C-alpha positions in Angstrom: 45.5 21.5 -48.8 43.3 18.6 -47.8 44.6 15.3 -47.0 44.9 13.1 -50.1 46.2 9.6 -49.1 47.4 7.2 -46.5 50.9 5.8 -46.4 52.2 2.8 -44.5 56.0 3.1 -43.9 58.6 0.7 -42.5 60.8 2.8 -40.2 64.5 1.9 -39.3 65.6 1.5 -35.6 66.8 4.5 -33.8 70.5 3.5 -34.3 70.0 3.3 -38.2 67.9 6.4 -38.2 71.1 8.2 -36.9 73.3 6.6 -39.5 71.0 7.3 -42.5 70.2 10.9 -41.3 74.0 11.5 -41.6 73.6 11.2 -45.4 70.4 13.3 -45.3 72.3 15.9 -43.3 75.3 16.1 -45.6 72.8 17.1 -48.4 71.2 19.8 -46.3 74.5 21.1 -45.2 75.6 21.4 -48.9 72.4 23.5 -49.5 70.2 20.8 -51.0 66.9 21.2 -49.1 64.6 19.6 -51.6 60.7 19.4 -51.6 60.4 16.0 -49.5 58.2 15.9 -46.6 60.1 17.3 -43.6 59.9 15.6 -40.1 59.5 12.0 -41.1 61.7 9.4 -39.8 63.8 7.7 -42.3 61.7 4.8 -43.8 60.6 2.6 -46.7 57.2 3.4 -47.9 55.4 0.1 -48.2 51.9 1.0 -49.4 49.5 3.8 -50.0 45.6 3.7 -49.3 42.7 6.1 -50.1 41.6 8.2 -47.3 38.2 6.3 -47.1 40.3 3.0 -46.2 41.8 4.5 -42.9 40.0 2.0 -40.6 41.3 -1.0 -42.8 44.8 0.6 -43.1 44.8 0.8 -39.2 43.7 -2.8 -38.8 46.2 -3.9 -41.5 49.0 -2.1 -39.8 48.1 -3.7 -36.4 47.9 -7.1 -38.0 51.3 -6.8 -39.7 53.2 -5.4 -36.7 51.9 -8.3 -34.6 53.0 -11.0 -37.3 56.4 -9.7 -38.3 59.7 -9.6 -36.4 62.1 -6.7 -37.2 63.4 -7.0 -40.8 67.0 -6.5 -42.1 67.5 -4.1 -44.8 70.9 -4.0 -46.3 71.1 -0.3 -47.7 73.8 -0.9 -50.4 72.7 1.2 -53.5 72.0 4.9 -54.4 69.5 5.7 -57.2 67.6 8.3 -59.1 64.1 7.5 -60.2 63.1 7.9 -63.9 62.3 11.6 -64.4 65.5 12.6 -62.3 63.5 14.1 -59.4 64.1 11.8 -56.6 67.5 10.8 -55.2 67.5 7.7 -52.9 69.3 5.1 -50.9 67.8 1.6 -51.6 68.2 -1.8 -49.9 68.9 -5.1 -51.6 65.5 -6.8 -52.4 65.4 -9.5 -49.8 62.7 -12.2 -49.1 62.0 -10.7 -45.8 61.4 -7.4 -47.0 59.3 -8.6 -49.9 57.2 -10.5 -47.6 56.7 -7.4 -45.4 55.5 -5.4 -48.3 53.3 -8.2 -49.7 51.6 -8.4 -46.3 50.2 -4.9 -47.1 47.9 -6.5 -49.7 48.7 -3.9 -52.4 51.5 -3.9 -54.9 51.7 -0.1 -55.7 52.8 3.1 -53.8 51.3 6.2 -55.1 50.2 4.3 -58.2 53.7 3.1 -59.1 55.1 -0.5 -58.7 56.7 -0.9 -55.3 60.5 -0.1 -55.3 62.1 -0.3 -51.9 63.9 2.9 -51.1 64.7 5.7 -48.7 64.2 9.2 -50.2 67.1 11.5 -49.7 66.0 14.4 -51.9 63.1 15.5 -54.1 64.1 18.3 -56.4 64.4 19.3 -60.0 66.7 16.9 -62.2 69.6 19.4 -62.4 69.6 19.9 -58.6 69.5 16.1 -58.1 72.5 15.9 -60.7 74.5 18.1 -58.4 73.4 16.5 -55.2 74.6 12.9 -56.3 78.2 13.5 -55.8 77.5 15.0 -52.3 75.5 11.8 -51.2 78.1 9.5 -52.7 80.9 11.2 -50.7 79.0 10.2 -47.4 77.2 7.1 -48.4 78.6 3.8 -46.8 76.5 0.7 -47.3 74.9 -0.3 -44.0 73.1 -3.4 -42.6 69.9 -1.7 -41.2 67.0 -2.9 -39.2 63.3 -2.1 -39.8 61.7 -2.4 -36.3 58.3 -0.5 -36.6 55.5 0.5 -38.9 54.3 4.1 -39.2 50.9 4.9 -40.6 50.4 8.7 -41.8 48.0 10.7 -43.8 49.3 13.2 -46.3 49.2 16.5 -46.8 49.4 18.0 -44.3 51.1 15.2 -42.5 48.9 13.4 -39.9 50.4 10.6 -37.9 47.9 8.0 -37.3 49.9 5.3 -35.4 53.3 3.8 -34.9 53.7 0.3 -33.9 56.7 -1.9 -33.0 57.3 -5.1 -35.2 56.7 -7.8 -32.4 55.8 -11.1 -34.4 57.7 -14.2 -35.2 57.8 -14.0 -39.2 
């Protein structure tokens, strides 16, 4: 399959990666493997771009990383998107997180209005329904930190760049 789009992601710090991965691993251990892209760090997708905008997306990623300091993301919610195929953990909508997303200069991710979330499982609605109690058994709200940006092309996954947030905003 040829690459279709670019995604700019906000990755959690290593400590929080490990904590969030515990929820994901609990689902995997219970047999819920899903259809989500494997091998990505735990993240919040900030924006998507057409493939022909790669140079602009690289420059934008560099600018945002240089402007923004790490951002707090209080993961306190679990949800399911309409259609029932995506189970996720979500942060509170904070001004700092909104400013980070707004700096991306687009308000949609894959054609949908931006909703900050970290995907735990993508599958059919009946599977998501069975997986929800497993996630809830292990989910504990956390104060997480986003400390880097990650730009990739999909599918297949091609990592373009990872940059630490080093700014003052």
